[in-house]
CHARMM-style PDB file with segment names, atoms N, HN, CA, C and O in Angstrom:
ATOM      1  N   MET     1     -17.729   0.713 -35.281  1.00  0.00      PROA
ATOM      2  CA  MET     1     -17.359   0.105 -34.294  1.00  0.00      PROA
ATOM      3  C   MET     1     -18.785   0.952 -32.810  1.00  0.00      PROA
ATOM      4  O   MET     1     -19.173   2.085 -32.524  1.00  0.00      PROA
ATOM      5  N   SER     2     -19.053  -0.446 -32.329  1.00  0.00      PROA
ATOM      6  HN  SER     2     -18.737  -1.366 -32.562  1.00  0.00      PROA
ATOM      7  CA  SER     2     -20.567   0.275 -31.711  1.00  0.00      PROA
ATOM      8  C   SER     2     -20.112   0.388 -30.270  1.00  0.00      PROA
ATOM      9  O   SER     2     -19.179  -0.247 -29.780  1.00  0.00      PROA
ATOM     10  N   ALA     3     -20.891   1.283 -29.640  1.00  0.00      PROA
ATOM     11  HN  ALA     3     -21.649   1.799 -30.038  1.00  0.00      PROA
ATOM     12  CA  ALA     3     -19.933   1.819 -28.584  1.00  0.00      PROA
ATOM     13  C   ALA     3     -21.068   1.021 -27.134  1.00  0.00      PROA
ATOM     14  O   ALA     3     -22.234   0.672 -26.950  1.00  0.00      PROA
ATOM     15  N   GLN     4     -20.238   1.059 -26.682  1.00  0.00      PROA
ATOM     16  HN  GLN     4     -19.290   1.343 -26.831  1.00  0.00      PROA
ATOM     17  CA  GLN     4     -21.275  -0.082 -25.526  1.00  0.00      PROA
ATOM     18  C   GLN     4     -21.210   0.951 -23.727  1.00  0.00      PROA
ATOM     19  O   GLN     4     -20.608   1.856 -23.148  1.00  0.00      PROA
ATOM     20  N   PRO     5     -21.848   0.372 -23.634  1.00  0.00      PROA
ATOM     21  CA  PRO     5     -22.337   1.351 -22.823  1.00  0.00      PROA
ATOM     22  C   PRO     5     -21.410   0.726 -21.092  1.00  0.00      PROA
ATOM     23  O   PRO     5     -21.352  -0.406 -20.612  1.00  0.00      PROA
ATOM     24  N   ASP     6     -20.910   1.867 -20.661  1.00  0.00      PROA
ATOM     25  HN  ASP     6     -20.957   2.787 -21.051  1.00  0.00      PROA
ATOM     26  CA  ASP     6     -19.621   1.977 -19.596  1.00  0.00      PROA
ATOM     27  C   ASP     6     -20.939   1.056 -18.206  1.00  0.00      PROA
ATOM     28  O   ASP     6     -22.081   1.334 -17.837  1.00  0.00      PROA
ATOM     29  N   THR     7     -20.212   0.239 -17.944  1.00  0.00      PROA
ATOM     30  HN  THR     7     -19.285   0.013 -18.244  1.00  0.00      PROA
ATOM     31  CA  THR     7     -20.935  -1.296 -16.837  1.00  0.00      PROA
ATOM     32  C   THR     7     -20.063  -0.419 -15.357  1.00  0.00      PROA
ATOM     33  O   THR     7     -18.841  -0.287 -15.290  1.00  0.00      PROA
ATOM     34  N   PRO     8     -20.862  -0.019 -14.509  1.00  0.00      PROA
ATOM     35  CA  PRO     8     -19.680   0.661 -13.437  1.00  0.00      PROA
ATOM     36  C   PRO     8     -19.538  -0.821 -13.067  1.00  0.00      PROA
ATOM     37  O   PRO     8     -20.358  -1.728 -13.209  1.00  0.00      PROA
ATOM     38  N   ALA     9     -18.312  -0.845 -12.563  1.00  0.00      PROA
ATOM     39  HN  ALA     9     -17.646  -0.108 -12.448  1.00  0.00      PROA
ATOM     40  CA  ALA     9     -17.820  -1.871 -11.256  1.00  0.00      PROA
ATOM     41  C   ALA     9     -18.505  -2.317 -10.401  1.00  0.00      PROA
ATOM     42  O   ALA     9     -19.423  -1.553 -10.101  1.00  0.00      PROA
ATOM     43  N   PRO    10     -18.458  -3.920  -9.447  1.00  0.00      PROA
ATOM     44  CA  PRO    10     -19.115  -3.824  -8.932  1.00  0.00      PROA
ATOM     45  C   PRO    10     -18.165  -3.577  -7.755  1.00  0.00      PROA
ATOM     46  O   PRO    10     -16.939  -3.686  -7.760  1.00  0.00      PROA
ATOM     47  N   ALA    11     -19.237  -3.105  -6.411  1.00  0.00      PROA
ATOM     48  HN  ALA    11     -20.233  -3.017  -6.407  1.00  0.00      PROA
ATOM     49  CA  ALA    11     -18.479  -2.410  -5.541  1.00  0.00      PROA
ATOM     50  C   ALA    11     -17.875  -3.504  -4.484  1.00  0.00      PROA
ATOM     51  O   ALA    11     -18.476  -4.458  -3.990  1.00  0.00      PROA
ATOM     52  N   PRO    12     -16.274  -3.028  -4.238  1.00  0.00      PROA
ATOM     53  CA  PRO    12     -16.078  -4.069  -2.790  1.00  0.00      PROA
ATOM     54  C   PRO    12     -16.977  -4.181  -1.327  1.00  0.00      PROA
ATOM     55  O   PRO    12     -17.030  -3.247  -0.527  1.00  0.00      PROA
ATOM     56  N   GLU    13     -17.825  -5.779  -1.085  1.00  0.00      PROA
ATOM     57  HN  GLU    13     -17.782  -6.538  -1.735  1.00  0.00      PROA
ATOM     58  CA  GLU    13     -18.227  -6.548  -0.894  1.00  0.00      PROA
ATOM     59  C   GLU    13     -17.530  -5.853   0.742  1.00  0.00      PROA
ATOM     60  O   GLU    13     -16.307  -5.828   0.605  1.00  0.00      PROA
ATOM     61  N   PRO    14     -17.939  -5.306   2.181  1.00  0.00      PROA
ATOM     62  CA  PRO    14     -17.822  -5.194   3.030  1.00  0.00      PROA
ATOM     63  C   PRO    14     -17.254  -6.619   3.872  1.00  0.00      PROA
ATOM     64  O   PRO    14     -17.645  -7.770   3.680  1.00  0.00      PROA
ATOM     65  N   ALA    15     -15.989  -6.051   5.069  1.00  0.00      PROA
ATOM     66  HN  ALA    15     -15.672  -5.116   5.225  1.00  0.00      PROA
ATOM     67  CA  ALA    15     -14.996  -6.622   5.425  1.00  0.00      PROA
ATOM     68  C   ALA    15     -15.798  -7.119   6.794  1.00  0.00      PROA
ATOM     69  O   ALA    15     -16.853  -6.680   7.253  1.00  0.00      PROA
ATOM     70  N   THR    16     -14.936  -8.192   7.295  1.00  0.00      PROA
ATOM     71  HN  THR    16     -14.079  -8.548   6.922  1.00  0.00      PROA
ATOM     72  CA  THR    16     -14.506  -8.183   8.726  1.00  0.00      PROA
ATOM     73  C   THR    16     -13.367  -7.278   8.863  1.00  0.00      PROA
ATOM     74  O   THR    16     -12.961  -6.737   7.835  1.00  0.00      PROA
ATOM     75  N   CYS    17     -12.344  -6.837  10.834  1.00  0.00      PROA
ATOM     76  HN  CYS    17     -12.675  -7.277  11.670  1.00  0.00      PROA
ATOM     77  CA  CYS    17     -11.816  -6.438  10.203  1.00  0.00      PROA
ATOM     78  C   CYS    17     -10.757  -7.669  10.889  1.00  0.00      PROA
ATOM     79  O   CYS    17     -11.171  -8.129  11.953  1.00  0.00      PROA
ATOM     80  N   PRO    18      -9.656  -8.140  10.459  1.00  0.00      PROA
ATOM     81  CA  PRO    18      -9.047  -9.268  10.725  1.00  0.00      PROA
ATOM     82  C   PRO    18      -8.306  -8.628  12.418  1.00  0.00      PROA
ATOM     83  O   PRO    18      -7.571  -9.474  12.926  1.00  0.00      PROA
ATOM     84  N   LEU    19      -8.439  -7.341  13.223  1.00  0.00      PROA
ATOM     85  HN  LEU    19      -9.036  -6.653  12.810  1.00  0.00      PROA
ATOM     86  CA  LEU    19      -7.811  -7.832  14.418  1.00  0.00      PROA
ATOM     87  C   LEU    19      -9.122  -7.691  15.415  1.00  0.00      PROA
ATOM     88  O   LEU    19      -9.223  -8.557  16.284  1.00  0.00      PROA
ATOM     89  N   CYS    20     -10.114  -6.679  15.354  1.00  0.00      PROA
ATOM     90  HN  CYS    20     -10.032  -5.975  14.649  1.00  0.00      PROA
ATOM     91  CA  CYS    20     -11.239  -7.564  16.303  1.00  0.00      PROA
ATOM     92  C   CYS    20     -12.624  -8.228  14.949  1.00  0.00      PROA
ATOM     93  O   CYS    20     -13.428  -9.096  15.287  1.00  0.00      PROA
ATOM     94  N   GLY    21     -12.627  -7.908  14.196  1.00  0.00      PROA
ATOM     95  HN  GLY    21     -11.973  -7.203  13.922  1.00  0.00      PROA
ATOM     96  CA  GLY    21     -13.414  -9.156  14.199  1.00  0.00      PROA
ATOM     97  C   GLY    21     -14.993  -7.835  14.174  1.00  0.00      PROA
ATOM     98  O   GLY    21     -16.166  -8.174  14.331  1.00  0.00      PROA
ATOM     99  N   ALA    22     -14.478  -6.330  13.923  1.00  0.00      PROA
ATOM    100  HN  ALA    22     -13.525  -6.054  13.795  1.00  0.00      PROA
ATOM    101  CA  ALA    22     -15.584  -5.584  12.993  1.00  0.00      PROA
ATOM    102  C   ALA    22     -16.317  -5.262  12.026  1.00  0.00      PROA
ATOM    103  O   ALA    22     -15.764  -4.270  11.550  1.00  0.00      PROA
ATOM    104  N   ALA    23     -17.619  -5.583  11.179  1.00  0.00      PROA
ATOM    105  HN  ALA    23     -18.068  -6.388  11.566  1.00  0.00      PROA
ATOM    106  CA  ALA    23     -17.800  -4.976   9.709  1.00  0.00      PROA
ATOM    107  C   ALA    23     -17.139  -4.447   9.882  1.00  0.00      PROA
ATOM    108  O   ALA    23     -16.541  -4.262  10.942  1.00  0.00      PROA
ATOM    109  N   VAL    24     -17.005  -4.011   8.905  1.00  0.00      PROA
ATOM    110  HN  VAL    24     -17.491  -4.162   8.044  1.00  0.00      PROA
ATOM    111  CA  VAL    24     -16.355  -2.840   7.929  1.00  0.00      PROA
ATOM    112  C   VAL    24     -17.227  -2.150   7.044  1.00  0.00      PROA
ATOM    113  O   VAL    24     -18.342  -2.638   6.861  1.00  0.00      PROA
ATOM    114  N   PRO    25     -16.774  -0.651   6.219  1.00  0.00      PROA
ATOM    115  CA  PRO    25     -17.642  -0.854   5.211  1.00  0.00      PROA
ATOM    116  C   PRO    25     -17.015  -1.175   3.848  1.00  0.00      PROA
ATOM    117  O   PRO    25     -15.847  -0.824   3.678  1.00  0.00      PROA
ATOM    118  N   ALA    26     -17.427  -1.575   3.221  1.00  0.00      PROA
ATOM    119  HN  ALA    26     -18.376  -1.860   3.360  1.00  0.00      PROA
ATOM    120  CA  ALA    26     -16.523  -1.456   1.957  1.00  0.00      PROA
ATOM    121  C   ALA    26     -15.224  -0.607   1.320  1.00  0.00      PROA
ATOM    122  O   ALA    26     -14.184  -1.037   0.821  1.00  0.00      PROA
ATOM    123  N   ASP    27     -15.843   1.219   1.599  1.00  0.00      PROA
ATOM    124  HN  ASP    27     -16.687   1.568   2.004  1.00  0.00      PROA
ATOM    125  CA  ASP    27     -14.736   2.027   1.208  1.00  0.00      PROA
ATOM    126  C   ASP    27     -14.599   2.556   2.528  1.00  0.00      PROA
ATOM    127  O   ASP    27     -15.230   3.603   2.671  1.00  0.00      PROA
ATOM    128  N   ALA    28     -13.886   2.111   3.686  1.00  0.00      PROA
ATOM    129  HN  ALA    28     -13.373   1.260   3.570  1.00  0.00      PROA
ATOM    130  CA  ALA    28     -13.333   2.404   4.949  1.00  0.00      PROA
ATOM    131  C   ALA    28     -11.662   2.127   4.476  1.00  0.00      PROA
ATOM    132  O   ALA    28     -11.149   1.216   3.825  1.00  0.00      PROA
ATOM    133  N   VAL    29     -11.149   3.233   5.059  1.00  0.00      PROA
ATOM    134  HN  VAL    29     -11.565   3.973   5.588  1.00  0.00      PROA
ATOM    135  CA  VAL    29      -9.793   2.806   4.782  1.00  0.00      PROA
ATOM    136  C   VAL    29      -9.112   1.984   7.128  1.00  0.00      PROA
ATOM    137  O   VAL    29      -8.220   1.136   7.139  1.00  0.00      PROA
ATOM    138  N   ARG    30      -9.575   2.343   8.211  1.00  0.00      PROA
ATOM    139  HN  ARG    30     -10.300   3.032   8.201  1.00  0.00      PROA
ATOM    140  CA  ARG    30      -9.687   1.842   9.355  1.00  0.00      PROA
ATOM    141  C   ARG    30     -11.046   1.397   9.494  1.00  0.00      PROA
ATOM    142  O   ARG    30     -12.124   1.950   9.276  1.00  0.00      PROA
ATOM    143  N   CYS    31     -10.634  -0.048  10.024  1.00  0.00      PROA
ATOM    144  HN  CYS    31      -9.758  -0.497  10.201  1.00  0.00      PROA
ATOM    145  CA  CYS    31     -11.478   0.041  11.122  1.00  0.00      PROA
ATOM    146  C   CYS    31     -12.286   0.623  11.956  1.00  0.00      PROA
ATOM    147  O   CYS    31     -11.729   0.719  13.050  1.00  0.00      PROA
ATOM    148  N   PRO    32     -14.119   1.383  11.959  1.00  0.00      PROA
ATOM    149  CA  PRO    32     -14.367   2.182  12.748  1.00  0.00      PROA
ATOM    150  C   PRO    32     -14.231   1.467  14.179  1.00  0.00      PROA
ATOM    151  O   PRO    32     -14.671   1.810  15.276  1.00  0.00      PROA
ATOM    152  N   SER    33     -13.581   0.517  13.848  1.00  0.00      PROA
ATOM    153  HN  SER    33     -13.223   0.238  12.956  1.00  0.00      PROA
ATOM    154  CA  SER    33     -13.877   0.139  16.080  1.00  0.00      PROA
ATOM    155  C   SER    33     -12.316   0.428  16.371  1.00  0.00      PROA
ATOM    156  O   SER    33     -11.934   1.597  16.413  1.00  0.00      PROA
ATOM    157  N   CYS    34     -11.573  -0.452  16.537  1.00  0.00      PROA
ATOM    158  HN  CYS    34     -11.883  -1.402  16.503  1.00  0.00      PROA
ATOM    159  CA  CYS    34      -9.756  -0.743  16.705  1.00  0.00      PROA
ATOM    160  C   CYS    34      -9.597   0.496  16.302  1.00  0.00      PROA
ATOM    161  O   CYS    34      -9.667   1.385  17.151  1.00  0.00      PROA
ATOM    162  N   GLY    35      -9.336   0.845  14.861  1.00  0.00      PROA
ATOM    163  HN  GLY    35      -9.279   0.123  14.171  1.00  0.00      PROA
ATOM    164  CA  GLY    35      -8.283   1.696  14.523  1.00  0.00      PROA
ATOM    165  C   GLY    35      -7.523   1.756  12.917  1.00  0.00      PROA
ATOM    166  O   GLY    35      -6.921   2.526  12.169  1.00  0.00      PROA
ATOM    167  N   TYR    36      -8.235  -0.195  13.045  1.00  0.00      PROA
ATOM    168  HN  TYR    36      -8.724  -0.821  13.653  1.00  0.00      PROA
ATOM    169  CA  TYR    36      -6.868  -1.376  12.491  1.00  0.00      PROA
ATOM    170  C   TYR    36      -6.381  -0.310  10.714  1.00  0.00      PROA
ATOM    171  O   TYR    36      -7.357  -0.012  10.026  1.00  0.00      PROA
ATOM    172  N   HSD    37      -5.315   0.024  10.313  1.00  0.00      PROA
ATOM    173  HN  HSD    37      -4.522  -0.218  10.873  1.00  0.00      PROA
ATOM    174  CA  HSD    37      -5.360  -0.137   9.082  1.00  0.00      PROA
ATOM    175  C   HSD    37      -5.808  -1.130   7.745  1.00  0.00      PROA
ATOM    176  O   HSD    37      -5.394  -2.286   7.657  1.00  0.00      PROA
ATOM    177  N   LEU    38      -6.534  -0.630   6.923  1.00  0.00      PROA
ATOM    178  HN  LEU    38      -6.870   0.309   6.995  1.00  0.00      PROA
ATOM    179  CA  LEU    38      -6.895  -1.915   6.019  1.00  0.00      PROA
ATOM    180  C   LEU    38      -6.589  -2.093   4.424  1.00  0.00      PROA
ATOM    181  O   LEU    38      -7.219  -2.284   3.383  1.00  0.00      PROA
ATOM    182  N   ALA    39      -4.982  -1.879   4.946  1.00  0.00      PROA
ATOM    183  HN  ALA    39      -4.471  -1.724   5.792  1.00  0.00      PROA
ATOM    184  CA  ALA    39      -4.849  -1.458   3.423  1.00  0.00      PROA
ATOM    185  C   ALA    39      -4.526  -3.778   3.097  1.00  0.00      PROA
ATOM    186  O   ALA    39      -4.542  -4.795   3.790  1.00  0.00      PROA
ATOM    187  N   GLY    40      -4.339  -3.469   1.918  1.00  0.00      PROA
ATOM    188  HN  GLY    40      -4.326  -2.643   1.355  1.00  0.00      PROA
ATOM    189  CA  GLY    40      -4.119  -5.181   1.477  1.00  0.00      PROA
ATOM    190  C   GLY    40      -5.143  -5.958   1.990  1.00  0.00      PROA
ATOM    191  O   GLY    40      -5.265  -7.090   1.523  1.00  0.00      PROA
ATOM    192  N   VAL    41      -6.105  -5.488   3.080  1.00  0.00      PROA
ATOM    193  HN  VAL    41      -6.005  -4.568   3.459  1.00  0.00      PROA
ATOM    194  CA  VAL    41      -7.639  -7.145   3.724  1.00  0.00      PROA
ATOM    195  C   VAL    41      -8.454  -6.294   2.579  1.00  0.00      PROA
ATOM    196  O   VAL    41      -8.540  -5.104   2.277  1.00  0.00      PROA
ATOM    197  N   ALA    42      -9.098  -7.738   2.020  1.00  0.00      PROA
ATOM    198  HN  ALA    42      -9.028  -8.705   2.266  1.00  0.00      PROA
ATOM    199  CA  ALA    42     -10.259  -7.536   1.179  1.00  0.00      PROA
ATOM    200  C   ALA    42      -9.949  -6.324  -0.250  1.00  0.00      PROA
ATOM    201  O   ALA    42     -10.338  -5.222  -0.636  1.00  0.00      PROA
ATOM    202  N   GLY    43      -9.178  -7.207  -0.566  1.00  0.00      PROA
ATOM    203  HN  GLY    43      -8.863  -8.103  -0.252  1.00  0.00      PROA
ATOM    204  CA  GLY    43      -9.414  -6.096  -1.944  1.00  0.00      PROA
ATOM    205  C   GLY    43      -8.573  -4.831  -2.270  1.00  0.00      PROA
ATOM    206  O   GLY    43      -8.060  -4.399  -3.302  1.00  0.00      PROA
ATOM    207  N   ARG    44      -8.658  -4.261  -0.526  1.00  0.00      PROA
ATOM    208  HN  ARG    44      -9.075  -4.612   0.312  1.00  0.00      PROA
ATOM    209  CA  ARG    44      -7.687  -3.075  -0.816  1.00  0.00      PROA
ATOM    210  C   ARG    44      -6.658  -3.093  -1.152  1.00  0.00      PROA
ATOM    211  O   ARG    44      -5.965  -4.095  -0.978  1.00  0.00      PROA
ATOM    212  N   PRO    45      -6.217  -2.044  -1.723  1.00  0.00      PROA
ATOM    213  CA  PRO    45      -4.593  -2.133  -2.569  1.00  0.00      PROA
ATOM    214  C   PRO    45      -3.823  -1.956  -1.125  1.00  0.00      PROA
ATOM    215  O   PRO    45      -4.290  -1.462  -0.098  1.00  0.00      PROA
ATOM    216  N   GLY    46      -2.534  -2.489  -1.336  1.00  0.00      PROA
ATOM    217  HN  GLY    46      -2.155  -2.890  -2.169  1.00  0.00      PROA
ATOM    218  CA  GLY    46      -1.829  -2.335  -0.359  1.00  0.00      PROA
ATOM    219  C   GLY    46      -0.741  -1.292  -0.120  1.00  0.00      PROA
ATOM    220  O   GLY    46      -0.649  -0.319  -0.868  1.00  0.00      PROA
ATOM    221  N   PRO    47       0.158  -1.497   1.005  1.00  0.00      PROA
ATOM    222  CA  PRO    47       0.186   0.265   1.388  1.00  0.00      PROA
ATOM    223  C   PRO    47       0.840   0.811   0.470  1.00  0.00      PROA
ATOM    224  O   PRO    47       0.406   1.910   0.124  1.00  0.00      PROA
ATOM    225  N   PHE    48       1.971   0.337  -0.190  1.00  0.00      PROA
ATOM    226  HN  PHE    48       2.324  -0.556   0.090  1.00  0.00      PROA
ATOM    227  CA  PHE    48       3.366   0.121  -0.731  1.00  0.00      PROA
ATOM    228  C   PHE    48       3.025  -0.711  -2.163  1.00  0.00      PROA
ATOM    229  O   PHE    48       2.756  -1.906  -2.287  1.00  0.00      PROA
ATOM    230  N   SER    49       3.157   0.604  -3.468  1.00  0.00      PROA
ATOM    231  HN  SER    49       3.375   1.575  -3.367  1.00  0.00      PROA
ATOM    232  CA  SER    49       3.403  -0.117  -4.394  1.00  0.00      PROA
ATOM    233  C   SER    49       4.704  -0.594  -4.878  1.00  0.00      PROA
ATOM    234  O   SER    49       5.725   0.048  -4.633  1.00  0.00      PROA
ATOM    235  N   ARG    50       4.731  -2.246  -5.898  1.00  0.00      PROA
ATOM    236  HN  ARG    50       3.901  -2.767  -6.097  1.00  0.00      PROA
ATOM    237  CA  ARG    50       6.703  -2.670  -6.123  1.00  0.00      PROA
ATOM    238  C   ARG    50       7.150  -1.176  -6.422  1.00  0.00      PROA
ATOM    239  O   ARG    50       7.976  -0.884  -5.558  1.00  0.00      PROA
ATOM    240  N   GLN    51       7.007  -0.415  -7.036  1.00  0.00      PROA
ATOM    241  HN  GLN    51       6.336  -0.652  -7.738  1.00  0.00      PROA
ATOM    242  CA  GLN    51       8.124   0.574  -8.076  1.00  0.00      PROA
ATOM    243  C   GLN    51       8.448   1.311  -6.703  1.00  0.00      PROA
ATOM    244  O   GLN    51       9.617   1.665  -6.549  1.00  0.00      PROA
ATOM    245  N   ALA    52       7.551   1.573  -5.712  1.00  0.00      PROA
ATOM    246  HN  ALA    52       6.601   1.285  -5.838  1.00  0.00      PROA
ATOM    247  CA  ALA    52       7.970   2.897  -4.518  1.00  0.00      PROA
ATOM    248  C   ALA    52       8.939   1.593  -3.793  1.00  0.00      PROA
ATOM    249  O   ALA    52      10.127   1.916  -3.757  1.00  0.00      PROA
ATOM    250  N   LEU    53       8.706   0.426  -3.309  1.00  0.00      PROA
ATOM    251  HN  LEU    53       7.741   0.163  -3.338  1.00  0.00      PROA
ATOM    252  CA  LEU    53       9.271  -0.225  -2.358  1.00  0.00      PROA
ATOM    253  C   LEU    53      10.880  -0.361  -3.406  1.00  0.00      PROA
ATOM    254  O   LEU    53      11.936  -0.105  -2.827  1.00  0.00      PROA
ATOM    255  N   TRP    54      10.909  -0.673  -4.562  1.00  0.00      PROA
ATOM    256  HN  TRP    54      10.051  -0.881  -5.033  1.00  0.00      PROA
ATOM    257  CA  TRP    54      12.433  -0.249  -5.541  1.00  0.00      PROA
ATOM    258  C   TRP    54      13.027   0.972  -4.898  1.00  0.00      PROA
ATOM    259  O   TRP    54      13.837   1.333  -4.045  1.00  0.00      PROA
ATOM    260  N   TRP    55      12.106   1.432  -5.852  1.00  0.00      PROA
ATOM    261  HN  TRP    55      11.448   1.139  -6.545  1.00  0.00      PROA
ATOM    262  CA  TRP    55      12.710   3.430  -5.875  1.00  0.00      PROA
ATOM    263  C   TRP    55      12.897   3.325  -4.389  1.00  0.00      PROA
ATOM    264  O   TRP    55      14.084   3.597  -4.205  1.00  0.00      PROA
ATOM    265  N   SER    56      12.279   3.048  -3.143  1.00  0.00      PROA
ATOM    266  HN  SER    56      11.315   2.828  -3.292  1.00  0.00      PROA
ATOM    267  CA  SER    56      13.527   3.381  -1.365  1.00  0.00      PROA
ATOM    268  C   SER    56      14.435   2.028  -1.449  1.00  0.00      PROA
ATOM    269  O   SER    56      15.516   1.939  -0.868  1.00  0.00      PROA
ATOM    270  N   ALA    57      13.906   1.052  -2.191  1.00  0.00      PROA
ATOM    271  HN  ALA    57      13.028   1.124  -2.663  1.00  0.00      PROA
ATOM    272  CA  ALA    57      15.784   0.339  -2.251  1.00  0.00      PROA
ATOM    273  C   ALA    57      16.926   1.050  -3.093  1.00  0.00      PROA
ATOM    274  O   ALA    57      18.007   1.389  -2.612  1.00  0.00      PROA
ATOM    275  N   GLY    58      16.517   1.243  -4.506  1.00  0.00      PROA
ATOM    276  HN  GLY    58      15.638   0.968  -4.896  1.00  0.00      PROA
ATOM    277  CA  GLY    58      17.605   1.953  -4.527  1.00  0.00      PROA
ATOM    278  C   GLY    58      17.977   3.503  -3.625  1.00  0.00      PROA
ATOM    279  O   GLY    58      19.084   3.686  -3.120  1.00  0.00      PROA
ATOM    280  N   ALA    59      17.283   4.132  -3.577  1.00  0.00      PROA
ATOM    281  HN  ALA    59      16.383   3.983  -3.988  1.00  0.00      PROA
ATOM    282  CA  ALA    59      17.879   5.041  -2.324  1.00  0.00      PROA
ATOM    283  C   ALA    59      18.752   5.289  -1.542  1.00  0.00      PROA
ATOM    284  O   ALA    59      19.747   6.013  -1.493  1.00  0.00      PROA
ATOM    285  N   LEU    60      17.911   4.117  -0.524  1.00  0.00      PROA
ATOM    286  HN  LEU    60      17.103   3.529  -0.565  1.00  0.00      PROA
ATOM    287  CA  LEU    60      18.875   3.191   0.576  1.00  0.00      PROA
ATOM    288  C   LEU    60      20.649   2.524   0.330  1.00  0.00      PROA
ATOM    289  O   LEU    60      21.685   2.423   0.989  1.00  0.00      PROA
ATOM    290  N   LEU    61      20.221   2.246  -0.830  1.00  0.00      PROA
ATOM    291  HN  LEU    61      19.380   2.328  -1.364  1.00  0.00      PROA
ATOM    292  CA  LEU    61      21.679   1.984  -1.701  1.00  0.00      PROA
ATOM    293  C   LEU    61      22.443   2.974  -1.753  1.00  0.00      PROA
ATOM    294  O   LEU    61      23.582   2.759  -1.340  1.00  0.00      PROA
ATOM    295  N   VAL    62      22.235   3.919  -2.089  1.00  0.00      PROA
ATOM    296  HN  VAL    62      21.309   4.094  -2.425  1.00  0.00      PROA
ATOM    297  CA  VAL    62      22.838   5.050  -2.997  1.00  0.00      PROA
ATOM    298  C   VAL    62      23.730   5.763  -1.490  1.00  0.00      PROA
ATOM    299  O   VAL    62      24.942   5.918  -1.345  1.00  0.00      PROA
ATOM    300  N   VAL    63      22.644   6.077  -0.565  1.00  0.00      PROA
ATOM    301  HN  VAL    63      21.659   5.951  -0.683  1.00  0.00      PROA
ATOM    302  CA  VAL    63      23.173   6.800   0.571  1.00  0.00      PROA
ATOM    303  C   VAL    63      24.474   5.650   1.529  1.00  0.00      PROA
ATOM    304  O   VAL    63      25.326   6.113   2.288  1.00  0.00      PROA
ATOM    305  N   TYR    64      24.334   4.429   1.280  1.00  0.00      PROA
ATOM    306  HN  TYR    64      23.642   4.053   0.664  1.00  0.00      PROA
ATOM    307  CA  TYR    64      25.108   3.766   1.546  1.00  0.00      PROA
ATOM    308  C   TYR    64      26.589   3.298   0.851  1.00  0.00      PROA
ATOM    309  O   TYR    64      27.605   2.765   1.297  1.00  0.00      PROA
ATOM    310  N   LEU    65      26.247   3.687  -0.213  1.00  0.00      PROA
ATOM    311  HN  LEU    65      25.422   4.120  -0.576  1.00  0.00      PROA
ATOM    312  CA  LEU    65      27.666   3.809  -1.007  1.00  0.00      PROA
ATOM    313  C   LEU    65      28.264   5.167  -1.751  1.00  0.00      PROA
ATOM    314  O   LEU    65      29.096   5.291  -2.650  1.00  0.00      PROA
ATOM    315  N   LEU    66      27.387   6.262  -0.896  1.00  0.00      PROA
ATOM    316  HN  LEU    66      26.712   6.162  -0.166  1.00  0.00      PROA
ATOM    317  CA  LEU    66      27.879   7.857  -0.317  1.00  0.00      PROA
ATOM    318  C   LEU    66      28.154   7.529   1.014  1.00  0.00      PROA
ATOM    319  O   LEU    66      27.200   6.754   1.076  1.00  0.00      PROA
ATOM    320  N   THR    67      28.594   7.464   2.021  1.00  0.00      PROA
ATOM    321  HN  THR    67      29.369   8.093   1.970  1.00  0.00      PROA
ATOM    322  CA  THR    67      28.612   6.843   2.711  1.00  0.00      PROA
ATOM    323  C   THR    67      29.923   5.927   2.955  1.00  0.00      PROA
ATOM    324  O   THR    67      30.845   6.324   3.667  1.00  0.00      PROA
ATOM    325  N   LEU    68      29.929   5.033   2.493  1.00  0.00      PROA
ATOM    326  HN  LEU    68      29.180   4.711   1.915  1.00  0.00      PROA
ATOM    327  CA  LEU    68      30.805   4.420   2.287  1.00  0.00      PROA
ATOM    328  C   LEU    68      32.026   5.777   1.537  1.00  0.00      PROA
ATOM    329  O   LEU    68      32.664   6.522   2.280  1.00  0.00      PROA
ATOM    330  N   VAL    69      32.104   5.827   0.325  1.00  0.00      PROA
ATOM    331  HN  VAL    69      31.585   5.222  -0.279  1.00  0.00      PROA
ATOM    332  CA  VAL    69      33.283   6.736   0.087  1.00  0.00      PROA
ATOM    333  C   VAL    69      33.897   7.861   0.619  1.00  0.00      PROA
ATOM    334  O   VAL    69      34.989   8.378   0.383  1.00  0.00      PROA
ATOM    335  N   VAL    70      32.487   8.309   1.812  1.00  0.00      PROA
ATOM    336  HN  VAL    70      31.600   7.889   2.004  1.00  0.00      PROA
ATOM    337  CA  VAL    70      32.799   9.676   2.607  1.00  0.00      PROA
ATOM    338  C   VAL    70      33.826   9.060   3.502  1.00  0.00      PROA
ATOM    339  O   VAL    70      34.930   9.568   3.696  1.00  0.00      PROA
ATOM    340  N   VAL    71      33.285   7.598   4.205  1.00  0.00      PROA
ATOM    341  HN  VAL    71      32.388   7.185   4.047  1.00  0.00      PROA
ATOM    342  CA  VAL    71      34.893   6.741   5.097  1.00  0.00      PROA
ATOM    343  C   VAL    71      35.755   7.037   4.285  1.00  0.00      PROA
ATOM    344  O   VAL    71      36.355   8.040   3.897  1.00  0.00      PROA
ATOM    345  N   ALA    72      35.704   5.794   4.061  1.00  0.00      PROA
ATOM    346  HN  ALA    72      35.217   4.979   4.376  1.00  0.00      PROA
ATOM    347  CA  ALA    72      37.128   5.965   2.329  1.00  0.00      PROA
ATOM    348  C   ALA    72      38.013   6.762   2.494  1.00  0.00      PROA
ATOM    349  O   ALA    72      39.140   6.684   2.984  1.00  0.00      PROA
ATOM    350  N   LEU    73      37.065   8.047   1.771  1.00  0.00      PROA
ATOM    351  HN  LEU    73      36.150   8.111   1.374  1.00  0.00      PROA
ATOM    352  CA  LEU    73      37.903   9.253   1.848  1.00  0.00      PROA
ATOM    353  C   LEU    73      38.332  10.099   3.102  1.00  0.00      PROA
ATOM    354  O   LEU    73      39.011  11.094   2.848  1.00  0.00      PROA
ATOM    355  N   ALA    74      38.036   9.847   4.406  1.00  0.00      PROA
ATOM    356  HN  ALA    74      37.485   9.038   4.612  1.00  0.00      PROA
ATOM    357  CA  ALA    74      38.163  10.739   5.510  1.00  0.00      PROA
ATOM    358  C   ALA    74      39.161   9.571   5.973  1.00  0.00      PROA
ATOM    359  O   ALA    74      38.843   9.724   7.153  1.00  0.00      PROA
ATOM    360  N   ARG    75      40.247   8.372   6.042  1.00  0.00      PROA
ATOM    361  HN  ARG    75      40.505   8.248   5.084  1.00  0.00      PROA
ATOM    362  CA  ARG    75      41.041   8.306   5.763  1.00  0.00      PROA
ATOM    363  C   ARG    75      41.864   8.325   5.886  1.00  0.00      PROA
ATOM    364  OT1 ARG    75      42.634   8.120   4.948  1.00  0.00      PROA
TER     365      ARG     75
END
């Protein structure tokens, strides 16, 4: 097997803030001008993963079912 040199991934291009239109550096998490959180903008990862959303929904369902059981037993 031949070893290929690792090529660095291209840096994300700077974007503009969707709220105020200011230029935002490629590695910024928030807009330096207005403070808007840039999760999900211009290829940045979103604030939640799909797995985290499913776990949260499952936990909410468990809490709801436990509440129903407590209410049913309290009668």
